[in-house]
C-alpha positions as CSV (number, residue, x, y, z in Angstrom):
1,X,-15.7,14.5,18.2
2,X,-16.5,12.4,15.2
3,X,-19.2,9.8,15.0
4,X,-18.6,7.4,12.2
5,X,-16.3,9.9,10.6
6,X,-19.0,12.6,10.6
7,X,-18.2,15.8,12.5
8,X,-20.7,18.0,14.5
9,X,-21.2,20.4,11.6
10,X,-22.1,17.6,9.2
11,X,-24.6,16.1,11.8
12,X,-26.3,19.5,12.1
13,X,-26.5,19.8,8.4
14,X,-28.0,16.4,8.1
15,X,-30.6,17.2,10.8
16,X,-31.6,20.4,9.0
17,X,-32.0,18.6,5.7
18,X,-34.1,15.8,7.4
19,X,-36.2,18.5,9.1
20,X,-36.9,20.1,5.7
21,X,-37.6,16.8,4.0
22,X,-39.8,15.1,6.7
23,X,-41.2,18.1,8.5
24,X,-41.5,18.4,12.3
25,X,-44.2,15.8,12.9
26,X,-42.8,13.1,10.6
27,X,-39.3,13.7,11.8
28,X,-40.1,12.1,15.1
29,X,-41.6,9.0,13.4
30,X,-38.6,8.7,11.1
31,X,-36.3,8.9,14.1
32,X,-38.2,6.1,15.9
33,X,-38.1,3.9,12.9
34,X,-34.4,4.5,12.3
35,X,-33.7,3.7,16.0
36,X,-35.6,0.4,15.9
37,X,-33.8,-0.5,12.7
38,X,-30.4,0.2,14.2
39,X,-31.4,-1.7,17.4
40,X,-32.3,-4.8,15.3
41,X,-29.0,-4.6,13.5
42,X,-26.9,-4.3,16.7
43,X,-28.8,-7.1,18.5
44,X,-28.6,-9.5,15.5
45,X,-26.3,-12.5,15.7
46,X,-24.6,-11.4,12.4
47,X,-23.5,-8.2,14.1
48,X,-22.0,-10.0,17.1
49,X,-20.1,-12.3,14.6
50,X,-18.8,-9.3,12.8
51,X,-17.6,-7.7,16.1
52,X,-15.9,-11.0,17.1
53,X,-14.1,-11.3,13.7
54,X,-13.0,-7.7,13.9
55,X,-11.6,-8.2,17.4
56,X,-9.7,-11.3,16.3
57,X,-8.2,-9.5,13.3
58,X,-7.0,-6.7,15.6
59,X,-5.5,-9.2,18.0
60,X,-4.0,-11.5,15.4
61,X,-0.4,-10.0,15.4
62,X,-0.2,-10.3,19.2
63,X,-1.5,-13.9,19.2
64,X,0.9,-14.9,16.4
65,X,3.8,-13.4,18.4
66,X,2.8,-15.3,21.5
67,X,2.5,-18.5,19.6
68,X,5.9,-18.1,18.0
69,X,7.6,-17.3,21.3
70,X,8.5,-13.8,20.2
71,X,7.5,-12.2,23.6
72,X,10.4,-13.9,25.3
73,X,12.8,-12.9,22.6
74,X,11.5,-9.3,22.7
75,X,12.0,-9.3,26.5
76,X,15.5,-10.6,26.1
77,X,16.4,-8.0,23.5
78,X,14.9,-5.3,25.6
79,X,17.0,-6.4,28.6
80,X,20.3,-6.1,26.7
81,X,21.8,-2.7,27.2
82,X,24.0,-1.1,24.5
83,X,27.6,-0.4,25.4
84,X,28.3,3.1,26.7
85,X,30.5,4.6,24.0
86,X,31.4,8.3,24.1
87,X,32.8,9.9,20.9
88,X,34.3,13.3,20.7
89,X,33.0,15.7,18.1
90,X,36.2,15.4,16.0
91,X,35.9,11.6,15.9
92,X,32.3,11.8,14.8
93,X,33.2,14.4,12.2
94,X,36.0,12.2,10.9
95,X,33.6,9.2,10.7
96,X,31.0,11.2,8.9
97,X,33.5,12.7,6.4
98,X,34.6,9.2,5.4
99,X,31.1,8.5,4.2
100,X,30.3,11.8,2.6
101,X,31.5,12.3,-0.9
102,X,33.4,15.5,-1.7
103,X,32.3,17.6,-4.7
104,X,34.5,16.9,-7.7
105,X,37.3,19.4,-8.3
106,X,37.9,20.7,-11.8
107,X,41.0,19.2,-13.4
108,X,43.3,21.2,-15.6
109,X,41.8,19.5,-18.7
110,X,38.3,20.4,-17.7
111,X,39.3,24.0,-17.1
112,X,41.0,24.1,-20.5
113,X,37.9,22.7,-22.2
114,X,35.7,25.2,-20.4
115,X,37.9,28.1,-21.6
116,X,37.8,27.3,-25.3
117,X,35.5,29.3,-27.4
118,X,32.3,27.6,-28.4
119,X,32.3,29.0,-32.0
120,X,34.3,26.8,-34.4
121,X,37.2,28.3,-36.2
122,X,35.5,27.8,-39.5
123,X,32.8,30.3,-38.6
124,X,35.2,33.0,-37.3
125,X,35.2,36.4,-39.1
126,X,38.9,36.1,-40.1
127,X,38.3,32.9,-42.0
128,X,35.3,34.5,-43.8
129,X,37.5,37.4,-45.0
130,X,40.3,35.2,-46.3
131,X,37.7,33.0,-48.1
132,X,36.2,36.0,-49.8
133,X,39.6,37.3,-50.9
134,X,40.6,34.0,-52.4
135,X,37.4,33.9,-54.5
136,X,38.1,37.2,-56.2
């Protein structure tokens, strides 16, 4: 149970703080003054205007639908029944597989590129030995 977004534990906490601040005798007077203040606010014409405006804003979509004749259209759409179509599991799987992309398969070129060594031939040890022999 929430009152203005405040739960029961918060209300108890607020009451304890008010008791500590005002004391037991002044707490009664503070409660009476808060009650009369709230009563003045609720009975004021501004409060009733605010409530009417809030009610109109909540009912605005329904009123606009009625004015546009959407209620009749909504009733007509609701009265239309969809066709009774039964699909077998294989037909549904076939329809789904047409929309689902298959993972790409590796082509022969991709496999050949993946199998090549990543070290260039210039850096291979056999090239280094031949280069050192030609220098001497």
